[in-house]
Backbone as a chain_set.jsonl record, in Angstrom:
{"seq": "XXXXXXXXXXXXXXXXXXXXXXXXXXXXXXXXXXXXXXXXXXXXXXXXXXXXXXXXXXXXXXXXXXXXXXXXXXXXXXXXXXXXXXXXXXXXXXXXXXXXXXXXXXXXXXXXXXXXXXXXXXXXXXXXXXXXXXXXXXXXXXXXXXXXXXXXXXXXXXXXX", "coords": {"N": [[10.082, 16.054, -9.326], [7.685, 14.105, -7.646], [6.324, 13.293, -4.464], [5.121, 10.192, -3.378], [2.925, 7.653, -2.038], [2.689, 4.204, -1.681], [0.625, 1.394, -1.147], [1.133, -1.931, -0.297], [0.209, -5.358, -0.492], [-0.104, -8.863, 0.33], [-1.362, -12.208, 0.322], [-0.912, -14.81, -0.405], [1.048, -17.706, -1.036], [4.587, -17.217, -0.705], [4.499, -14.623, 1.031], [6.107, -12.444, 1.97], [8.205, -12.554, 0.154], [6.859, -11.94, -2.245], [6.128, -9.27, -1.657], [8.68, -8.132, -1.332], [9.727, -8.541, -3.909], [7.992, -6.909, -5.38], [8.616, -4.374, -4.308], [11.259, -4.212, -5.153], [10.842, -4.161, -7.947], [9.478, -1.719, -8.149], [11.507, 0.059, -7.389], [13.314, -0.368, -9.432], [12.362, 0.958, -11.622], [13.169, 3.558, -13.865], [12.145, 6.092, -13.358], [11.336, 6.224, -10.759], [12.09, 6.398, -7.326], [12.607, 4.565, -4.461], [12.105, 5.72, -1.283], [11.487, 5.281, 1.455], [10.575, 2.436, 3.417], [8.053, 0.898, 5.193], [7.732, -1.048, 8.256], [6.829, -4.552, 8.151], [3.491, -5.721, 8.284], [1.232, -8.007, 9.613], [-2.031, -8.875, 8.793], [-5.389, -9.536, 9.574], [-7.847, -10.788, 7.276], [-10.33, -8.682, 5.691], [-13.759, -8.074, 4.767], [-14.078, -10.445, 2.581], [-13.545, -13.115, 4.425], [-12.695, -15.762, 4.461], [-9.943, -16.657, 3.986], [-6.314, -16.613, 3.854], [-4.182, -14.796, 6.191], [-3.058, -11.419, 5.581], [-0.01, -9.87, 4.477], [1.287, -6.737, 4.867], [2.647, -3.612, 3.703], [3.909, -0.25, 3.529], [5.151, 2.04, 1.158], [7.253, 4.781, 0.577], [7.776, 6.933, -2.115], [9.692, 8.788, -4.568], [8.855, 10.275, -7.597], [8.836, 10.874, -11.14], [6.844, 10.146, -12.739], [3.517, 10.547, -13.976], [0.417, 10.556, -12.07], [-1.333, 8.674, -13.327], [0.428, 7.231, -14.948], [1.958, 6.091, -12.938], [0.015, 4.477, -11.686], [-0.463, 2.704, -13.828], [2.027, 1.45, -13.938], [2.077, 0.204, -11.43], [0.021, -1.641, -11.86], [1.276, -3.167, -13.848], [3.291, -4.379, -12.334], [1.723, -5.971, -10.639], [0.682, -7.708, -12.565], [3.045, -8.918, -13.506], [3.771, -10.328, -11.231], [1.814, -12.199, -11.186], [-0.852, -11.536, -10.369], [-4.213, -12.24, -9.737], [-7.527, -11.319, -10.302], [-10.115, -12.35, -8.881], [-12.029, -12.589, -6.755], [-13.563, -9.899, -5.114], [-11.712, -8.228, -2.698], [-10.484, -10.585, -2.215], [-8.186, -13.463, -2.098], [-4.771, -12.818, -3.005], [-1.701, -12.696, -4.851], [-0.259, -10.368, -4.947], [-0.86, -6.945, -4.261], [-0.846, -3.708, -5.313], [-1.286, -0.524, -4.475], [-1.951, 2.888, -5.268], [-1.72, 5.181, -2.852], [-1.372, 7.876, -1.973], [-0.495, 10.901, -3.689], [1.661, 13.472, -4.23], [0.353, 16.758, -4.024], [-1.952, 16.158, -5.517], [-5.213, 15.192, -6.254], [-7.939, 13.014, -6.961], [-11.066, 11.79, -8.05], [-11.679, 10.045, -9.937], [-13.001, 7.244, -11.736], [-11.104, 5.36, -12.546], [-8.772, 6.02, -11.12], [-8.521, 6.867, -7.864], [-7.462, 9.237, -5.666], [-6.711, 10.761, -2.631], [-6.419, 7.238, -1.792], [-9.552, 5.636, -1.63], [-10.456, 4.193, 0.699], [-8.455, 4.25, 2.535], [-8.144, 5.823, 4.888], [-9.647, 4.604, 6.785], [-8.514, 2.216, 7.381], [-6.542, 0.336, 9.361], [-4.389, -1.262, 8.615], [-3.24, 0.13, 6.576], [-2.909, 2.748, 7.553], [-1.327, 2.569, 9.939], [1.285, 1.509, 9.123], [1.819, 3.603, 7.303], [1.933, 5.857, 8.958], [4.218, 5.225, 10.357], [6.275, 5.839, 8.564], [5.67, 8.38, 7.677], [4.947, 10.748, 9.432], [3.711, 13.253, 9.366], [1.434, 13.49, 7.816], [-1.811, 14.617, 6.85], [-5.414, 14.565, 6.81], [-7.947, 16.316, 5.52], [-7.311, 18.293, 7.406], [-7.032, 16.811, 9.728], [-4.686, 15.213, 11.729], [-2.58, 12.399, 11.023], [-1.885, 10.827, 13.245], [-4.017, 11.285, 14.999], [-6.1, 10.236, 13.496], [-5.435, 7.521, 13.494], [-5.776, 6.905, 16.195], [-8.51, 6.615, 16.39], [-9.096, 4.324, 15.008], [-9.941, 0.833, 14.7], [-7.717, -1.439, 15.915], [-7.491, -4.119, 16.097], [-6.446, -7.296, 14.91], [-4.193, -6.562, 13.483], [-0.736, -6.905, 13.246], [2.603, -6.169, 13.933], [5.374, -7.451, 12.179], [8.463, -8.873, 12.711], [11.334, -9.326, 10.844], [14.355, -11.044, 10.565], [17.219, -9.484, 9.433]], "CA": [[9.745, 14.791, -8.671], [6.569, 14.144, -6.697], [6.337, 12.259, -3.432], [3.931, 9.359, -3.379], [2.895, 6.531, -1.104], [2.063, 3.014, -2.232], [0.284, 0.335, -0.206], [1.337, -3.251, -0.878], [-0.296, -6.455, 0.318], [-0.083, -10.207, -0.238], [-1.785, -13.257, 1.247], [-0.758, -16.109, -1.054], [2.42, -18.151, -1.226], [5.603, -16.563, 0.127], [4.007, -13.242, 1.046], [7.213, -11.487, 2.088], [8.933, -12.577, -1.116], [6.073, -11.157, -3.204], [6.27, -7.848, -1.319], [10.055, -7.722, -1.631], [9.853, -8.469, -5.372], [7.264, -5.719, -5.833], [9.423, -3.202, -3.929], [12.407, -4.208, -6.066], [10.35, -3.702, -9.254], [9.204, -0.286, -8.025], [12.782, 0.783, -7.338], [14.045, -0.544, -10.694], [11.846, 1.861, -12.656], [14.074, 4.713, -13.937], [11.485, 7.333, -12.929], [10.867, 6.049, -9.379], [13.077, 6.085, -6.293], [12.033, 4.196, -3.167], [12.735, 6.518, -0.224], [11.279, 4.632, 2.754], [9.698, 1.266, 3.456], [7.601, 0.646, 6.566], [7.813, -2.426, 8.735], [5.804, -5.451, 7.629], [2.378, -5.926, 9.21], [0.319, -9.096, 9.314], [-3.378, -8.344, 8.965], [-6.509, -10.438, 9.317], [-8.612, -10.322, 6.115], [-11.619, -8.013, 5.888], [-14.642, -8.358, 3.634], [-14.079, -11.896, 2.37], [-12.653, -13.544, 5.513], [-12.287, -17.164, 4.311], [-8.662, -16.653, 3.287], [-5.144, -16.472, 4.721], [-3.867, -13.437, 6.633], [-2.282, -10.604, 4.653], [1.195, -9.172, 4.888], [1.171, -5.404, 4.276], [3.742, -2.668, 3.863], [3.717, 1.012, 2.806], [6.398, 2.506, 0.563], [7.327, 6.18, 0.134], [8.559, 7.055, -3.349], [9.772, 10.005, -5.366], [8.643, 9.85, -8.979], [8.504, 11.851, -12.17], [5.683, 9.629, -13.459], [2.214, 11.133, -13.636], [-0.361, 9.598, -11.276], [-1.855, 7.585, -14.161], [1.57, 6.391, -15.321], [2.299, 5.331, -11.736], [-1.005, 3.433, -11.574], [-0.207, 1.712, -14.877], [3.201, 0.663, -13.547], [1.635, -0.658, -10.319], [-0.723, -2.741, -12.488], [2.274, -4.019, -14.507], [3.932, -5.18, -11.285], [0.748, -6.994, -10.25], [0.631, -8.685, -13.653], [4.326, -9.627, -13.485], [3.767, -11.235, -10.081], [0.69, -13.124, -11.392], [-2.066, -11.144, -9.639], [-5.49, -12.638, -10.329], [-8.658, -10.605, -9.696], [-11.239, -13.283, -8.953], [-13.013, -12.201, -5.739], [-13.276, -8.599, -4.499], [-11.078, -8.379, -1.385], [-10.105, -11.99, -2.089], [-6.761, -13.789, -2.06], [-3.944, -12.285, -4.089], [-0.251, -12.773, -4.679], [0.24, -9.008, -4.703], [-1.745, -5.809, -4.496], [-0.057, -2.474, -5.238], [-2.236, 0.584, -4.576], [-1.512, 4.273, -5.098], [-2.438, 5.737, -1.702], [-1.261, 9.339, -2.019], [0.419, 11.458, -4.688], [1.859, 14.867, -3.815], [-0.398, 17.834, -4.683], [-2.862, 15.586, -6.503], [-6.399, 14.457, -5.819], [-8.784, 12.582, -8.071], [-12.108, 10.825, -7.714], [-11.941, 9.361, -11.192], [-13.297, 5.821, -11.579], [-9.884, 4.583, -12.759], [-7.773, 6.34, -10.095], [-8.999, 7.73, -6.789], [-6.362, 9.627, -4.778], [-6.208, 9.644, -1.842], [-7.128, 5.961, -1.909], [-10.843, 5.92, -0.995], [-10.723, 3.558, 1.993], [-7.226, 4.186, 3.339], [-8.257, 6.513, 6.178], [-10.389, 3.738, 7.71], [-7.853, 0.915, 7.433], [-5.341, 0.338, 10.209], [-3.271, -1.906, 7.922], [-2.622, 1.172, 5.75], [-2.568, 3.94, 8.334], [-0.245, 2.333, 10.902], [2.585, 1.562, 8.443], [2.009, 4.936, 6.724], [2.359, 6.732, 10.059], [5.593, 4.846, 10.695], [7.233, 6.479, 7.651], [5.207, 9.724, 7.285], [4.206, 11.192, 10.62], [3.118, 14.581, 9.196], [0.292, 13.439, 6.889], [-3.12, 15.022, 7.366], [-6.57, 14.381, 5.941], [-8.921, 17.367, 5.856], [-6.864, 18.978, 8.613], [-6.85, 15.894, 10.855], [-3.366, 14.593, 11.712], [-2.611, 10.938, 10.913], [-1.859, 10.256, 14.59], [-5.387, 11.347, 15.526], [-6.901, 9.291, 12.709], [-5.104, 6.175, 13.972], [-6.371, 6.717, 17.534], [-9.924, 6.271, 16.238], [-9.253, 3.097, 14.22], [-9.851, -0.47, 15.353], [-6.397, -1.995, 15.629], [-7.53, -5.578, 16.219], [-6.153, -8.022, 13.684], [-2.979, -6.091, 12.812], [0.427, -7.214, 14.068], [3.906, -5.889, 13.328], [6.163, -8.667, 12.014], [9.899, -8.604, 12.641], [12.119, -10.273, 10.065], [15.796, -10.879, 10.784], [17.933, -9.116, 8.212]], "C": [[8.61, 15.023, -7.679], [6.739, 13.018, -5.689], [5.024, 11.494, -3.517], [4.053, 8.262, -2.346], [2.106, 5.403, -1.732], [1.784, 2.03, -1.108], [0.397, -1.003, -0.906], [0.801, -4.31, 0.067], [-0.232, -7.769, -0.431], [-0.637, -11.183, 0.792], [-1.765, -14.643, 0.6], [0.724, -16.437, -1.171], [3.375, -17.513, -0.234], [5.325, -15.064, 0.102], [5.137, -12.223, 1.084], [7.998, -11.416, 0.781], [8.177, -11.791, -2.192], [6.209, -9.66, -2.928], [7.665, -7.348, -1.674], [10.287, -7.604, -3.138], [9.16, -7.223, -5.915], [8.056, -4.455, -5.509], [10.636, -3.085, -4.838], [11.995, -3.705, -7.452], [10.06, -2.202, -9.24], [10.503, 0.492, -8.126], [13.576, 0.664, -8.636], [13.546, 0.38, -11.8], [12.724, 3.114, -12.685], [13.465, 6.027, -13.449], [10.925, 7.251, -11.508], [12.061, 5.748, -8.483], [12.331, 5.743, -5.012], [12.812, 4.937, -2.09], [12.646, 5.844, 1.14], [10.352, 3.438, 2.576], [9.33, 1.03, 4.915], [7.978, -0.767, 6.996], [6.717, -3.237, 8.048], [4.742, -5.653, 8.713], [1.515, -7.072, 8.716], [-1.082, -8.624, 9.676], [-4.42, -9.416, 8.678], [-7.31, -9.899, 8.135], [-9.909, -9.63, 6.528], [-12.475, -8.287, 4.655], [-14.812, -9.857, 3.488], [-13.066, -12.497, 3.34], [-12.182, -14.989, 5.414], [-11.013, -17.26, 3.471], [-7.548, -16.43, 4.302], [-4.95, -15.008, 5.125], [-3.016, -12.738, 5.572], [-0.986, -10.152, 5.304], [1.168, -7.852, 4.129], [2.392, -4.557, 4.589], [3.365, -1.396, 3.106], [5.087, 1.524, 2.379], [6.26, 3.976, 0.186], [8.231, 6.233, -1.085], [8.681, 8.518, -3.762], [9.643, 9.553, -6.812], [8.416, 11.037, -9.9], [7.363, 11.327, -13.053], [4.443, 10.42, -13.065], [1.465, 10.126, -12.759], [-0.881, 8.415, -12.103], [-0.743, 6.668, -14.657], [1.997, 5.52, -14.142], [1.301, 4.191, -11.533], [-0.755, 2.325, -12.599], [0.987, 0.839, -14.506], [2.869, -0.264, -12.372], [0.872, -1.864, -10.86], [0.211, -3.699, -13.22], [2.962, -4.928, -13.496], [2.996, -6.295, -10.839], [0.674, -8.096, -11.302], [1.893, -9.547, -13.668], [4.355, -10.677, -12.375], [2.498, -12.09, -10.032], [-0.54, -12.813, -10.548], [-3.282, -11.598, -10.424], [-6.597, -11.91, -9.583], [-9.91, -11.468, -9.855], [-12.363, -12.843, -8.023], [-12.609, -10.84, -5.19], [-12.819, -8.834, -3.067], [-10.647, -9.822, -1.133], [-8.602, -12.187, -2.092], [-6.016, -13.2, -3.254], [-2.468, -12.488, -3.78], [0.294, -11.406, -4.322], [-0.851, -7.997, -5.037], [-0.872, -4.573, -4.324], [-1.001, -1.31, -5.516], [-1.538, 1.927, -4.442], [-2.363, 4.853, -3.971], [-2.521, 7.248, -1.791], [-0.265, 9.725, -3.092], [0.465, 12.958, -4.424], [1.096, 15.863, -4.689], [-1.367, 17.329, -5.753], [-4.021, 14.896, -5.797], [-7.227, 14.116, -7.051], [-9.861, 11.656, -7.531], [-12.594, 10.126, -8.983], [-12.175, 7.868, -10.927], [-12.036, 4.96, -11.686], [-8.855, 4.801, -11.649], [-8.367, 7.325, -9.1], [-7.847, 7.965, -5.824], [-6.835, 10.81, -3.957], [-7.068, 8.388, -2.038], [-8.406, 6.036, -1.075], [-11.068, 5.317, 0.393], [-9.529, 3.6, 2.94], [-7.376, 4.765, 4.735], [-8.964, 5.658, 7.226], [-9.702, 2.399, 7.939], [-6.545, 0.992, 8.216], [-4.15, -0.268, 9.479], [-2.602, -0.983, 6.9], [-2.087, 2.29, 6.637], [-1.402, 3.724, 9.299], [1.113, 2.288, 10.203], [2.863, 2.92, 7.784], [2.528, 5.9, 7.783], [3.815, 6.469, 10.442], [6.613, 5.595, 9.831], [6.859, 7.91, 7.272], [4.324, 10.303, 8.386], [3.475, 12.524, 10.447], [1.897, 14.615, 8.281], [-0.985, 13.898, 7.601], [-4.194, 14.69, 6.334], [-7.637, 15.368, 6.393], [-8.596, 18.027, 7.196], [-6.654, 18.085, 9.821], [-5.522, 15.153, 10.695], [-3.493, 13.066, 11.72], [-2.604, 10.257, 12.282], [-3.234, 10.235, 15.228], [-6.299, 10.366, 14.792], [-6.691, 7.873, 13.239], [-5.733, 5.898, 15.335], [-7.812, 6.228, 17.445], [-10.171, 4.99, 15.439], [-9.229, 1.86, 15.11], [-8.523, -1.094, 14.937], [-6.338, -3.507, 15.837], [-7.186, -6.196, 14.873], [-4.971, -7.497, 12.907], [-1.801, -6.256, 13.764], [1.702, -6.9, 13.305], [4.712, -7.178, 13.306], [7.622, -8.268, 11.893], [10.58, -9.717, 11.862], [13.581, -10.001, 10.352], [16.451, -10.577, 9.449], [17.009, -8.463, 7.282]], "O": [[8.591, 16.025, -6.964], [7.23, 11.937, -6.015], [3.957, 12.079, -3.703], [5.14, 7.976, -1.844], [1.006, 5.604, -2.248], [2.613, 1.851, -0.216], [-0.171, -1.198, -1.981], [0.92, -4.181, 1.286], [-0.296, -7.803, -1.66], [-0.417, -11.016, 1.992], [-2.508, -15.537, 1.006], [1.551, -15.55, -1.379], [3.029, -17.294, 0.926], [5.848, -14.335, -0.74], [5.132, -11.253, 0.326], [8.406, -10.335, 0.355], [8.791, -11.057, -2.966], [6.385, -8.871, -3.856], [7.816, -6.269, -2.248], [10.961, -6.681, -3.594], [9.683, -6.559, -6.809], [8.156, -3.558, -6.346], [11.003, -1.984, -5.25], [12.714, -2.915, -8.063], [10.359, -1.499, -10.205], [10.59, 1.474, -8.863], [14.427, 1.508, -8.914], [14.23, 0.567, -12.807], [13.0, 3.683, -11.629], [14.195, 6.974, -13.157], [10.137, 8.102, -11.097], [12.931, 4.949, -8.831], [11.519, 6.533, -4.531], [14.031, 4.801, -1.993], [13.618, 5.835, 1.896], [9.473, 3.427, 1.713], [10.208, 0.971, 5.776], [8.474, -1.567, 6.203], [5.8, -2.681, 7.443], [5.057, -5.744, 9.9], [1.116, -7.109, 7.552], [-1.292, -8.043, 10.74], [-4.346, -10.115, 7.668], [-7.446, -8.684, 7.991], [-10.502, -9.941, 7.561], [-11.955, -8.689, 3.614], [-15.609, -10.468, 4.201], [-11.86, -12.403, 3.111], [-11.342, -15.409, 6.21], [-11.003, -17.859, 2.396], [-7.804, -16.101, 5.461], [-5.483, -14.1, 4.486], [-2.344, -13.387, 4.771], [-0.884, -10.066, 6.528], [1.042, -7.835, 2.905], [3.074, -4.756, 5.594], [2.591, -1.45, 2.15], [6.055, 1.454, 3.136], [5.28, 4.376, -0.444], [9.316, 5.652, -1.092], [7.884, 9.365, -3.359], [10.251, 8.56, -7.211], [7.876, 12.067, -9.494], [6.963, 11.994, -14.007], [4.343, 10.906, -11.939], [1.846, 8.956, -12.711], [-0.869, 7.279, -11.629], [-0.945, 5.459, -14.775], [2.354, 4.356, -14.32], [1.7, 3.063, -11.24], [-0.829, 1.142, -12.267], [0.966, -0.371, -14.731], [3.338, -1.402, -12.334], [1.052, -2.982, -10.378], [-0.021, -4.908, -13.221], [3.189, -6.107, -13.768], [3.425, -7.437, -10.677], [0.611, -9.279, -10.966], [1.815, -10.766, -13.824], [4.891, -11.77, -12.553], [2.144, -12.635, -8.986], [-1.202, -13.73, -10.061], [-3.374, -11.371, -11.63], [-6.6, -11.888, -8.352], [-10.658, -11.336, -10.824], [-13.515, -12.733, -8.444], [-11.447, -10.636, -4.837], [-13.468, -9.559, -2.313], [-10.465, -10.234, 0.012], [-7.836, -11.224, -2.088], [-6.554, -13.098, -4.357], [-2.041, -12.457, -2.626], [1.198, -11.288, -3.496], [-1.643, -8.178, -5.962], [-0.225, -4.414, -3.289], [-1.46, -1.126, -6.643], [-0.645, 2.093, -3.611], [-3.577, 5.0, -4.114], [-3.602, 7.83, -1.696], [0.682, 8.993, -3.377], [-0.568, 13.627, -4.4], [1.176, 15.826, -5.917], [-1.578, 17.99, -6.77], [-3.826, 14.117, -4.864], [-7.214, 14.837, -8.049], [-9.598, 10.833, -6.655], [-13.739, 9.686, -9.086], [-11.603, 7.304, -9.994], [-11.914, 3.948, -10.996], [-8.143, 3.869, -11.277], [-8.678, 8.466, -9.442], [-7.316, 7.024, -5.234], [-7.321, 11.786, -4.527], [-8.246, 8.454, -2.389], [-8.353, 6.458, 0.08], [-11.811, 5.891, 1.189], [-9.59, 3.041, 4.034], [-6.786, 4.241, 5.679], [-8.891, 5.951, 8.419], [-10.25, 1.534, 8.621], [-5.579, 1.625, 7.79], [-3.016, 0.16, 9.693], [-1.514, -1.288, 6.412], [-0.945, 2.722, 6.482], [-0.568, 4.616, 9.458], [2.032, 2.976, 10.649], [4.017, 3.344, 7.713], [3.456, 6.669, 7.53], [4.547, 7.39, 10.806], [7.691, 5.946, 10.309], [7.644, 8.592, 6.613], [3.099, 10.334, 8.265], [2.682, 12.892, 11.314], [1.378, 15.696, 8.004], [-1.206, 13.609, 8.777], [-3.913, 14.554, 5.144], [-8.162, 15.271, 7.502], [-9.483, 18.285, 8.009], [-6.148, 18.547, 10.844], [-5.265, 14.541, 9.659], [-4.399, 12.513, 12.344], [-3.247, 9.223, 12.46], [-3.585, 9.281, 15.922], [-7.167, 9.741, 15.402], [-7.648, 7.118, 13.412], [-6.174, 4.78, 15.6], [-8.28, 5.507, 18.326], [-11.321, 4.61, 15.215], [-8.572, 1.847, 16.151], [-8.246, -1.254, 13.748], [-5.265, -4.106, 15.764], [-7.583, -5.686, 13.825], [-4.746, -7.928, 11.776], [-1.842, -5.821, 14.914], [1.862, -7.317, 12.158], [4.736, -7.917, 14.291], [7.977, -7.424, 11.07], [10.425, -10.898, 12.175], [14.003, -8.845, 10.38], [16.274, -11.301, 8.469], [17.41, -8.072, 6.186]]}, "num_chains": 1, "name": "protein.A"}
């Protein structure tokens, strides 16, 4: 089994419900076990800003799937939850990204691991740090990386139950 981290986001409809459905689908796969789920974070959009705020979460998994099989399953979940790819960084019901995969790196066009922009995005790094405080990037600890990020536009959301 390999440890992996997935970043999930939604900014259409019932955002929390989309995230919860995606997490449920991840955990239902026979070759994936959800180990930890971060708190939910509301995030102002970046890039294309004429859209609703996002709700983001990071999930730690154990999996026997290969990185490409995991990516394919993440894409299946997006399809199941009616993800439409119309505008880059635009509105979406669900986005499921492979952020990290244990002992694996790739800069392939189809799958880049670690996720190419994750180290610069507070909406990924803050929830990741919440569930994985020992992560490093090129020797730099995640806590130090977060100190240097702009944290404007990201808010922890508390849900009852």
